[in-house]
C-alpha positions in Angstrom: 20.6 25.8 -4.0 18.5 23.1 -5.3 15.5 21.1 -3.6 15.7 17.5 -2.8 14.3 16.1 -5.9 16.9 13.8 -7.0 17.4 11.7 -10.3 19.5 8.5 -10.1 22.8 8.9 -11.9 22.9 7.1 -15.3 24.7 3.8 -15.1 25.8 3.9 -18.7 25.6 1.4 -21.5 26.1 -2.3 -20.9 29.6 -3.7 -21.2 29.4 -5.1 -24.8 32.5 -7.2 -24.1 30.8 -9.2 -21.4 28.2 -11.4 -23.0 28.3 -14.1 -20.5 27.7 -11.6 -17.7 24.7 -10.2 -19.6 23.2 -13.6 -20.2 23.6 -14.4 -16.5 21.7 -11.2 -15.6 18.9 -12.1 -18.1 18.7 -15.5 -16.7 18.7 -14.2 -13.1 16.0 -11.7 -14.0 13.9 -14.4 -15.5 14.3 -16.6 -12.5 13.1 -13.8 -10.3 10.1 -13.1 -12.4 9.1 -16.7 -12.4 9.8 -17.2 -8.8 7.6 -14.2 -8.0 4.8 -15.4 -10.2 4.9 -19.0 -8.7 5.0 -17.7 -5.3 1.8 -15.7 -5.9 0.2 -18.7 -7.5 1.2 -21.1 -4.7 -0.2 -18.7 -2.0 -3.3 -18.2 -4.0 -3.8 -22.0 -4.4 -4.2 -22.7 -0.6 -7.0 -20.2 0.0 -8.7 -21.0 -3.5 -8.8 -24.7 -2.6 -10.6 -23.7 0.7 -13.4 -21.9 -1.3 -13.5 -24.4 -4.2 -13.9 -27.3 -1.8 -16.7 -25.5 0.0 -18.5 -24.8 -3.2 -18.2 -28.4 -4.3 -19.9 -29.5 -1.0 -22.5 -26.9 -1.3 -23.4 -27.6 -4.8 -23.8 -31.3 -3.8 -26.0 -30.6 -0.8 -28.1 -28.3 -3.0 -28.1 -30.7 -5.8 -26.9 -28.1 -8.4 -24.0 -28.0 -10.7 -20.9 -26.6 -9.1 -19.6 -23.3 -10.7 -16.8 -23.3 -13.0 -14.5 -21.0 -10.9 -13.4 -17.9 -12.7 -10.1 -16.3 -12.1 -10.3 -13.1 -10.1 -8.9 -10.0 -11.9 -5.7 -8.7 -10.8 -5.3 -5.3 -9.2 -4.5 -2.4 -11.5 -0.9 -1.3 -12.0 0.3 1.4 -9.7 0.6 4.8 -11.6 4.0 5.5 -13.1 6.4 8.0 -11.7 5.5 10.9 -13.9 1.8 10.5 -13.0 2.5 9.7 -9.3 5.1 12.3 -8.3 5.4 16.0 -8.1 7.9 17.9 -10.2 9.2 20.4 -7.6 10.9 23.4 -9.1 14.5 23.8 -8.3 15.7 26.6 -6.1 19.1 28.0 -7.2 21.3 30.2 -5.2 24.9 31.4 -6.1 27.6 30.4 -3.9 28.3 33.9 -2.7 24.6 34.0 -1.7 24.9 30.8 0.3 28.2 32.0 1.9 26.3 35.1 3.1 24.0 32.6 5.0 26.9 30.6 6.4 26.0 31.2 10.0 22.7 29.5 9.3 24.8 26.3 8.8 23.2 25.2 5.4 26.2 25.3 3.2 27.5 21.9 4.2 24.2 20.5 4.1 23.6 21.7 0.5 27.0 20.6 -0.5 26.2 17.0 0.8 22.9 17.0 -1.1 24.5 18.0 -4.4 27.4 15.5 -4.3 27.3 12.2 -6.0 25.9 10.3 -3.0 23.3 12.8 -2.3 21.9 12.7 -5.9 21.3 9.0 -5.6 19.9 9.0 -2.0 16.8 7.0 -1.1 13.5 8.9 -1.2 13.3 8.6 2.6 16.8 10.3 3.0 15.9 13.1 0.6 12.8 13.8 2.7 15.0 13.9 5.8 17.3 16.4 3.9 14.5 18.7 3.1 13.2 18.6 6.7 16.7 19.5 8.1 17.2 22.2 5.6 13.9 23.8 6.3 14.5 23.5 10.1 17.8 25.2 9.9 16.4 27.9 7.7 13.5 28.5 10.0 15.6 28.4 13.3 18.0 30.9 11.6 15.1 33.3 10.9 14.3 33.5 14.5 17.9 33.8 15.7 20.2 36.6 16.3 22.0 35.7 13.0 19.0 37.1 11.0 19.5 40.4 12.7 23.1 40.6 11.7 22.3 40.1 8.0 21.8 43.0 5.6 18.4 43.6 4.2 19.0 41.5 0.9 20.4 38.5 2.7 17.6 38.6 5.3 15.0 38.8 2.7 16.8 35.7 0.8 16.6 33.8 4.2 12.9 34.6 4.6 12.2 33.6 0.9 14.2 30.3 1.1 12.5 29.3 4.5 9.0 30.2 3.1 9.6 28.4 -0.2 10.9 25.3 1.6 7.8 25.2 3.8 5.6 25.5 0.8 7.3 22.7 -1.0 7.5 20.3 2.1 4.0 18.6 1.4 5.2 17.7 -2.2 8.5 16.6 -0.8 6.8 14.4 1.8 4.5 13.0 -0.9 7.4 12.3 -3.2 9.2 10.5 -0.3 6.3 8.1 0.3 5.2 7.6 -3.3 8.6 7.5 -4.8 9.9 4.7 -2.2 10.3 1.2 -3.3 8.8 0.2 0.0 5.5 1.9 -0.9 5.3 1.2 -4.5 6.3 -2.5 -3.8 3.3 -2.8 -1.5 1.2 -2.7 -4.6 3.1 -5.4 -6.5 0.8 -7.2 -9.0 2.9 -10.3 -8.8 1.5 -10.8 -5.3 -0.9 -13.6 -4.4 -3.9 -13.7 -2.0 -3.1 -14.3 1.7 -3.4 -17.9 2.9 -5.4 -18.8 6.0 -2.2 -18.9 8.2 -1.2 -15.3 7.2 -4.1 -13.3 8.5 -2.5 -12.3 11.8 -2.4 -8.5 12.6 0.7 -7.1 10.8 1.7 -5.0 13.9 5.1 -3.9 12.6 3.8 -2.8 9.2 0.8 -1.0 10.8 3.3 0.8 13.1 5.2 1.8 10.1 2.2 3.4 8.6 1.5 5.2 11.8 5.0 6.6 12.0 4.7 7.8 8.3 1.5 9.5 9.2 2.8 11.1 12.3 6.1 12.2 10.4 4.0 13.8 7.6 1.5 15.5 9.9 4.3 17.0 12.1 7.0 17.6 9.6 6.7 21.4 10.1 6.4 21.1 13.8 9.7 22.3 15.4 8.9 20.4 18.6 8.9 17.1 16.8 12.1 15.5 15.5 12.3 12.9 12.8 14.8 10.2 13.4 16.6 8.5 10.4 17.1 5.1 12.0 13.6 4.8 13.1 12.3 5.9 9.7 14.5 3.2 7.9 13.5 0.6 10.5 9.8 1.2 9.7 10.3 1.1 5.9 12.1 -2.1 6.4 9.0 -3.5 8.0 6.9 -2.4 4.9 9.5 -4.1 2.7 8.8 -7.5 4.3 5.5 -8.2 2.5 3.6 -6.4 -0.2 0.6 -6.2 2.1 -1.5 -3.7 0.1 -1.5 -5.9 -2.9 -1.9 -9.1 -0.8 -5.0 -7.7 0.9 -6.6 -6.5 -2.3 -6.2 -9.7 -4.0 -7.5 -11.7 -1.0 -10.5 -9.4 -1.1 -10.9 -9.9 -4.9 -10.7 -13.8 -4.6 -13.0 -14.0 -1.6 -15.7 -11.8 -3.2 -15.6 -13.7 -6.4 -16.1 -17.0 -4.6 -18.7 -15.9 -2.2 -20.6 -14.5 -5.2 -20.4 -17.8 -7.0 -21.6 -19.5 -3.8 -24.6 -17.2 -3.6 -25.5 -18.0 -7.2 -25.6 -21.7 -6.1 -28.2 -20.8 -3.5 -30.2 -18.8 -6.0 -30.2 -21.8 -8.4 -31.7 -24.0 -5.7 -33.9 -21.5 -4.0 -37.6 -22.0 -3.6 -40.2 -19.7 -2.2 -40.9 -21.7 1.0 -39.6 -25.2 1.0 -36.2 -26.6 2.1 -33.9 -26.8 -1.1 -32.0 -29.8 0.4 -32.9 -33.2 -1.0 -30.8 -34.8 1.9 -30.8 -32.7 5.0 -28.3 -35.0 6.4 -25.6 -33.4 4.4 -26.2 -30.0 6.2 -24.2 -30.8 9.4 -21.0 -31.6 7.7 -21.4 -28.6 5.5 -22.0 -26.2 8.4 -19.0 -27.8 10.3 -16.9 -26.8 7.4 -18.2 -23.4 7.3 -17.6 -23.1 11.1 -14.1 -24.6 11.1 -12.7 -23.3 7.8 -14.6 -20.7 5.9 -15.9 -18.5 8.6 -12.5 -18.2 10.4 -10.9 -17.3 7.2 -13.5 -14.6 6.3 -13.3 -13.1 9.8 -9.6 -13.0 9.7 -9.6 -11.3 6.3 -12.2 -8.8 7.5 -10.1 -7.8 10.4 -6.7 -7.6 8.5 -8.1 -5.9 5.6 -10.2 -3.5 7.6 -7.2 -2.5 9.8 -4.7 -2.3 6.9 -7.0 -0.3 4.6 -8.0 2.0 7.4 -4.3 2.7 8.2 -3.6 3.4 4.6 -6.7 5.7 4.5 -5.4 7.6 7.5 -1.9 8.0 6.2 -3.3 9.2 2.8 -5.8 11.7 4.5 -2.9 13.5 6.2 -1.3 14.4 2.9 -1.8 18.0 2.0 -1.3 17.4 -1.7 -2.1 14.6 -4.2 -2.0 13.6 -7.9 -5.0 12.8 -10.1 -3.7 9.3 -10.9 -3.4 8.5 -7.3 -6.8 9.9 -6.5 -8.2 7.6 -9.1 -6.3 4.5 -7.9 -7.3 5.3 -4.4 -11.1 5.6 -5.1 -11.1 2.3 -7.4 -9.0 0.1 -5.1 -8.4 1.5 -1.6 -11.6 3.3 -0.8 -13.5 2.1 2.2 -16.8 3.7 0.8 -16.9 3.1 -2.9 -19.3 0.3 -3.4 -17.4 -0.9 -6.4 -14.1 -1.0 -4.7 -12.7 -4.2 -3.3 -13.5 -3.6 0.4 -17.2 -2.8 0.0 -17.7 -5.5 -2.6 -16.3 -8.0 -0.1 -18.5 -6.8 2.8 -21.6 -7.0 0.4 -20.6 -10.4 -0.9 -20.2 -11.8 2.7 -23.5 -10.2 3.9 -25.4 -11.8 0.9 -23.7 -15.1 1.5 -24.8 -15.0 5.3 -28.4 -14.2 4.4 -28.6 -17.1 2.0 -27.4 -19.4 4.9 -30.0 -17.8 7.3 -32.7 -18.5 4.8 -31.5 -22.0 4.1 -31.6 -23.0 7.8 -34.9 -21.3 8.4 -36.5 -23.3 5.6 -34.8 -26.5 6.6 -36.0 -26.2 10.2 -32.6 -25.8 12.0 -32.0 -23.6 14.9 -28.4 -22.8 14.4 -26.7 -20.3 12.1 -23.2 -20.8 10.6 
């Protein structure tokens, strides 16, 4: 018997007699890559224009040179399979040994796992296989069947059930970090979220919560996983690469807010109002109230809820890999001051304080 760590079957060499088919595939791949890149750029253009226009107006009001907008750094590449996934040792049993446990109803399950379809099953289905196998072994251990086994077969049953339970945290980890839905959520081809895309992603958040529950209760016999429910939630994650979009939005917003803060610094004085024409202030404040502040508040809510849900999902994992720990600390951490979330919060607070000081010195009673 083997565990549920499958490798996709080799597709073989390309058909050298079909050059036109190969060229078509190459053109299609190029078109997809270009489309993804342009999509990210287009989505980033809208929100970038919001910040750039604000910076231009702010610079004019403060009578300083507008910044030359830098491009925010892309997020880091997600770790590769060999650094991301666990190599779970195979468990091998002879057919006669499996036959001796036939009343445990695992023979057909193992056969299905080892056939051609089983070997190319999606990570989610491999996880479900491991869960079903462990549950059958565990139920068999506590049934009358175990009492009818001889000592050697009973010990084999105990060992298999124990080994599968020990491997389950790695199996569930591989199911998450080996899935296209999860790795695709960190696609570097993504762009920042535009202002009209900051609504709460309820379906995607529900998917993370289901994965958290399924991971936390996978060895709970009173909780039953459901294949269709799992696949439905994974489909929700497949809709948008939200992790990457949130991180890239935070990266862009932080950079633009830091640039705006430097404009305030350039015009700052110890006590007097830095505005040569205070008449420009109402229009600038209106832009902040109507455009910039709603975007920043929406991004704060969305990023906070998404990164918080990701944190909760990762916290329930009983195992981890160093490459993922590093990625998590550098990009997903809610506490690391150098990670996107805390940098954004700090940049937003510094920007708010600059406005507070500006209004106080320019004798206005309202705060944007």
